[in-house]
C-alpha positions as CSV (number, residue, x, y, z in Angstrom):
1,X,88.8,151.2,80.8
2,X,88.8,148.1,83.0
3,X,88.0,144.5,82.2
4,X,84.9,142.4,82.9
5,X,85.8,139.2,84.7
6,X,83.5,136.2,85.4
7,X,84.4,133.6,88.1
8,X,82.7,130.3,87.3
9,X,82.5,128.0,90.3
10,X,82.4,131.0,92.6
11,X,80.9,129.2,95.5
12,X,83.6,126.5,95.7
13,X,86.9,126.6,97.6
14,X,89.0,127.9,94.7
15,X,86.3,130.2,93.3
16,X,86.0,132.0,96.6
17,X,89.8,132.4,96.8
18,X,89.9,133.7,93.2
19,X,87.5,136.5,94.2
20,X,89.7,137.3,97.2
21,X,92.8,137.5,95.1
22,X,91.2,139.6,92.4
23,X,90.3,142.1,95.2
24,X,93.7,141.8,97.0
25,X,95.7,142.4,93.9
26,X,93.5,145.3,92.7
27,X,93.0,143.5,89.4
28,X,92.0,146.1,86.7
29,X,88.4,145.0,86.5
30,X,85.4,147.4,86.2
31,X,83.1,144.5,86.9
32,X,83.4,141.0,88.5
33,X,80.6,138.5,88.2
34,X,80.1,135.4,90.3
35,X,78.8,132.4,88.3
36,X,78.0,128.9,89.5
37,X,75.5,126.0,88.9
38,X,71.8,126.6,88.9
39,X,71.5,125.1,92.4
40,X,73.8,127.8,93.7
41,X,72.0,130.7,92.0
42,X,71.5,133.6,94.4
43,X,74.1,132.4,96.9
44,X,76.1,135.3,98.2
45,X,79.9,135.4,98.0
46,X,82.4,138.0,99.2
47,X,84.4,140.2,96.8
48,X,86.5,142.7,98.8
49,X,84.1,144.7,100.9
50,X,81.2,143.9,98.6
51,X,78.9,141.0,98.3
52,X,78.0,139.4,94.9
53,X,75.0,137.3,94.2
54,X,75.8,134.2,92.2
55,X,74.3,133.9,88.7
56,X,73.5,130.6,87.0
57,X,75.9,129.3,84.3
58,X,73.1,127.8,82.2
59,X,71.8,131.1,81.0
60,X,74.7,133.5,81.6
61,X,75.8,135.6,78.6
62,X,79.6,135.8,78.3
63,X,79.5,138.1,75.2
64,X,80.4,141.1,77.3
65,X,83.0,139.3,79.5
66,X,86.7,139.6,78.7
67,X,88.2,136.9,81.0
68,X,86.5,133.8,82.6
69,X,88.3,132.2,85.5
70,X,86.9,128.7,85.4
71,X,86.9,126.5,88.5
72,X,83.9,124.3,88.1
73,X,85.4,120.9,87.4
74,X,86.5,119.0,84.3
75,X,83.1,117.9,83.0
76,X,81.7,121.4,83.2
77,X,84.8,122.9,81.6
78,X,84.8,120.4,78.7
79,X,81.2,121.5,77.9
80,X,81.4,125.2,78.7
81,X,84.9,126.4,78.0
82,X,84.7,126.1,74.2
83,X,81.2,127.8,74.3
84,X,82.6,130.7,76.4
85,X,85.7,131.1,74.3
86,X,83.5,131.2,71.2
87,X,82.0,134.4,72.6
88,X,85.5,136.0,72.5
89,X,86.1,135.5,76.2
90,X,89.4,134.1,77.3
91,X,89.0,131.1,79.6
92,X,91.6,130.3,82.2
93,X,90.7,126.9,83.4
94,X,91.7,125.3,86.7
95,X,90.5,121.7,85.9
96,X,92.5,118.9,84.2
97,X,90.2,119.0,81.1
98,X,92.5,121.0,78.8
99,X,96.0,120.7,80.3
100,X,97.4,118.2,77.9
101,X,95.6,119.5,74.8
102,X,98.5,120.5,72.4
103,X,96.5,123.6,71.3
104,X,96.0,124.8,74.9
105,X,98.9,126.5,76.7
106,X,99.7,125.2,80.2
107,X,101.1,128.1,82.2
108,X,102.8,129.0,85.4
109,X,103.8,132.6,84.9
110,X,107.1,132.5,86.8
111,X,108.1,129.6,84.6
112,X,106.7,130.0,81.1
113,X,104.7,133.3,80.9
114,X,105.4,133.7,77.2
115,X,103.2,130.6,76.5
116,X,100.1,132.6,77.2
117,X,100.3,133.8,73.6
118,X,99.1,130.4,72.5
119,X,95.6,131.2,73.9
120,X,94.5,132.3,70.4
121,X,94.2,128.7,69.1
122,X,91.2,127.8,71.3
123,X,90.7,130.8,73.5
124,X,91.6,128.6,76.6
125,X,94.6,128.6,78.9
126,X,95.1,125.8,81.4
127,X,96.2,126.0,85.0
128,X,98.4,123.1,86.1
129,X,97.7,120.6,88.9
130,X,98.3,122.2,92.3
131,X,101.2,120.0,93.1
132,X,102.8,120.6,89.8
133,X,102.6,124.4,90.0
134,X,104.7,124.8,93.2
135,X,107.2,122.2,92.0
136,X,108.0,123.9,88.7
137,X,108.3,127.3,90.4
138,X,111.1,125.8,92.5
139,X,112.7,123.7,89.7
140,X,112.9,126.5,87.1
141,X,115.9,128.4,88.5
142,X,117.8,125.1,89.1
143,X,117.1,123.9,85.6
144,X,118.2,127.2,84.0
145,X,121.5,127.1,86.0
146,X,122.5,123.4,85.7
147,X,119.8,121.5,83.7
148,X,117.8,119.0,85.5
149,X,118.0,115.4,84.4
150,X,115.7,113.6,86.9
151,X,113.4,114.5,89.7
152,X,112.1,112.2,92.5
153,X,109.3,113.8,94.4
154,X,107.0,112.7,97.3
155,X,104.0,114.9,97.9
156,X,102.1,115.5,101.1
157,X,98.8,116.9,99.9
158,X,96.2,118.6,102.0
159,X,92.5,117.6,102.0
160,X,91.4,120.9,100.5
161,X,92.8,119.5,97.2
162,X,89.7,117.4,97.2
163,X,87.4,120.4,97.7
164,X,85.1,121.4,100.5
165,X,84.1,117.7,100.8
166,X,87.7,116.8,101.7
167,X,87.9,119.4,104.4
168,X,84.6,118.5,105.8
169,X,85.5,114.8,105.9
170,X,88.7,115.5,107.9
171,X,86.8,117.7,110.3
172,X,84.1,115.2,110.8
173,X,86.4,112.2,111.2
174,X,88.7,114.1,113.7
175,X,85.7,114.9,115.8
176,X,84.5,111.3,115.6
177,X,87.8,109.9,116.7
178,X,87.9,112.2,119.8
179,X,84.3,111.2,120.7
180,X,84.9,107.5,120.0
181,X,82.2,107.4,117.3
182,X,82.1,105.2,114.3
183,X,82.4,106.6,110.8
184,X,82.8,105.4,107.2
185,X,85.1,107.2,104.7
186,X,83.2,108.9,101.9
187,X,85.4,111.4,100.0
188,X,88.6,109.5,100.5
189,X,89.4,105.8,100.1
190,X,90.3,105.3,103.7
191,X,90.2,107.1,107.0
192,X,92.1,110.5,106.7
193,X,92.0,111.6,110.3
194,X,95.4,110.9,111.9
195,X,96.3,108.8,108.9
196,X,98.1,109.0,105.5
197,X,96.6,107.8,102.2
198,X,99.1,106.9,99.4
199,X,96.5,107.3,96.7
200,X,95.3,110.5,95.0
201,X,93.0,110.0,92.0
202,X,92.6,106.6,90.2
203,X,95.2,103.9,89.6
204,X,96.7,103.5,86.1
205,X,97.9,100.4,84.4
206,X,101.6,100.9,85.4
207,X,100.6,101.1,89.1
208,X,101.0,104.9,89.4
209,X,98.0,107.1,90.2
210,X,96.6,109.7,87.8
211,X,97.8,112.5,90.1
212,X,101.3,111.1,89.8
213,X,101.0,110.9,86.0
214,X,99.8,114.5,85.9
215,X,102.9,115.7,87.7
216,X,105.1,113.9,85.2
217,X,103.2,115.0,82.1
218,X,102.6,118.6,83.2
219,X,106.2,119.2,84.3
220,X,107.4,118.1,80.9
221,X,105.0,120.4,79.1
222,X,105.7,123.4,81.3
223,X,109.4,123.1,81.9
224,X,111.2,120.6,79.6
225,X,110.1,117.4,77.9
226,X,113.5,115.9,78.5
227,X,113.2,115.9,82.3
228,X,112.6,112.5,83.9
229,X,110.3,112.6,86.9
230,X,108.8,110.1,89.2
231,X,106.3,111.0,91.9
232,X,104.5,109.4,94.9
233,X,101.5,111.4,95.9
234,X,100.1,111.1,99.4
235,X,97.0,112.7,101.0
236,X,97.7,113.9,104.6
237,X,95.4,115.2,107.4
238,X,96.2,118.8,106.8
239,X,93.5,121.3,105.8
240,X,95.4,123.6,103.4
241,X,98.8,123.7,101.7
242,X,100.7,121.0,100.0
243,X,104.3,119.9,100.9
244,X,106.8,118.1,98.7
245,X,110.1,116.4,99.4
246,X,112.1,116.9,96.2
247,X,115.3,115.3,95.0
248,X,116.9,116.5,91.7
249,X,119.8,115.2,89.6
250,X,121.6,117.9,87.5
251,X,123.8,117.7,84.5
252,X,126.3,120.1,86.1
253,X,127.5,120.6,89.7
254,X,125.5,123.0,91.8
255,X,126.3,123.4,95.5
256,X,123.6,123.9,98.2
257,X,124.8,127.4,98.7
258,X,124.6,128.2,95.0
259,X,121.1,126.6,94.8
260,X,120.0,128.6,97.8
261,X,121.2,131.9,96.2
262,X,119.4,131.1,92.9
263,X,116.2,130.2,94.7
264,X,116.3,133.4,96.8
265,X,116.4,135.5,93.7
266,X,113.8,133.5,91.8
267,X,110.3,135.0,91.2
268,X,107.6,133.5,93.4
269,X,110.0,131.7,95.7
270,X,110.7,132.4,99.4
271,X,113.7,130.6,100.9
272,X,113.5,129.9,104.7
273,X,116.4,127.6,105.3
274,X,118.1,127.8,108.7
275,X,119.8,124.7,109.8
276,X,118.3,124.8,113.3
277,X,115.1,123.5,114.9
278,X,112.1,125.2,113.3
279,X,114.3,126.8,110.6
280,X,111.9,125.7,107.8
281,X,108.4,126.3,106.6
282,X,105.4,123.9,107.3
283,X,101.9,123.9,105.7
284,X,100.6,125.9,108.6
285,X,102.9,128.9,107.9
286,X,102.3,128.7,104.1
287,X,98.5,128.8,104.3
288,X,97.2,132.2,103.1
289,X,100.5,133.1,101.6
290,X,101.3,133.5,97.9
291,X,104.9,132.3,97.8
292,X,106.3,128.9,97.1
293,X,108.5,128.2,100.2
294,X,111.7,126.2,99.9
295,X,113.6,124.8,102.9
296,X,116.0,122.0,103.8
297,X,118.3,122.7,100.8
298,X,121.2,120.2,100.8
299,X,123.5,118.3,98.6
300,X,122.7,114.6,97.9
301,X,126.0,112.7,97.9
302,X,124.4,109.4,96.8
303,X,124.2,110.6,93.2
304,X,126.3,112.8,90.9
305,X,125.2,116.5,91.0
306,X,122.3,115.8,93.4
307,X,120.3,118.2,95.5
308,X,117.4,117.7,97.9
309,X,114.9,120.3,99.3
310,X,111.5,120.7,101.0
311,X,108.8,122.8,99.2
312,X,105.5,124.1,100.6
313,X,102.8,126.2,99.1
314,X,99.1,127.1,99.6
315,X,97.3,124.8,97.1
316,X,94.2,127.0,96.9
317,X,96.3,130.1,96.1
318,X,99.5,129.4,94.1
319,X,98.2,125.9,93.3
320,X,95.0,127.3,91.8
321,X,93.5,130.7,92.2
322,X,96.6,132.9,92.4
323,X,98.1,131.2,89.3
324,X,94.9,131.8,87.3
325,X,94.9,135.5,88.2
326,X,98.6,135.8,87.4
327,X,97.8,134.3,84.0
328,X,95.2,136.9,83.4
329,X,97.6,139.6,84.5
330,X,100.2,138.2,82.0
331,X,97.6,138.5,79.2
332,X,97.0,142.1,80.1
333,X,100.7,143.0,80.7
334,X,101.6,141.6,77.3
335,X,98.8,143.5,75.7
336,X,97.3,140.4,74.2
337,X,93.7,141.4,75.2
338,X,91.9,144.6,75.5
339,X,88.5,145.3,77.2
340,X,85.5,144.8,75.0
341,X,83.9,147.8,76.5
342,X,86.8,149.9,75.2
């Protein structure tokens, strides 16, 4: 007997990829339902070789649904996730609404899959921020081997992290630049075409942005509260896939060769690290792929036990949709839920 799965926010960037991944991975679902806001009711979305008509969240009955993949934004999740969970439906939420709730597990299956058992407290499991997800996948094997003291990371985040509006703004501005037309930024704070913007989310009192704070807080919750981390998050004119330049300080020595071997055997990681022109992965190659790619692994001689590396991953997949589906798979594999129909 298979599960019944609802994808809330099915017409958005991440929701559509969730449907793709459920189909690609042959998720054990007897029924998949597309759900969105009332204004999107009736919109058709693809699910494998089938087409689903979107149903309105306002009057949808979740009592027969086993798993809800929620990707409709923080405000919607704050209102609806507890209501859905109250109908004995596990909510796997992609927004920031529940990530730092102490009664809600924050999970990246390659890193802390056992934490899914905590879903019973509120019936909700949180997906981390897209930039955090790929980072902790790469940090986990290094931390297990030599204990990470400190991380310094600079992110180069694609416009799809801001949704369809972000992609549309980059496309529109690029066309305008080539045709010598005037334009005003709408989704982003400044022009994004042929430019970089060192601000993602709002500024906080200490001068960091909320995106940078998320990376710090979420890494501590998922991996280890003792890790010190500082981040600089930058929006770049790339449509899909986030990149990160990462520097780590370890408690014990770990050579670049040892780190490379550890990462090659780590779940979810693909090492492409040839010390030659083009011997690394860029966002273009990572788009549409499930792996977290690690390149440019090298020792940092300016600090004791230091390593640097380059990390790239598709933010719509591992950074969001794939991670959510993997969480659902972890619940099933650990026999923590059974289909209601059964």
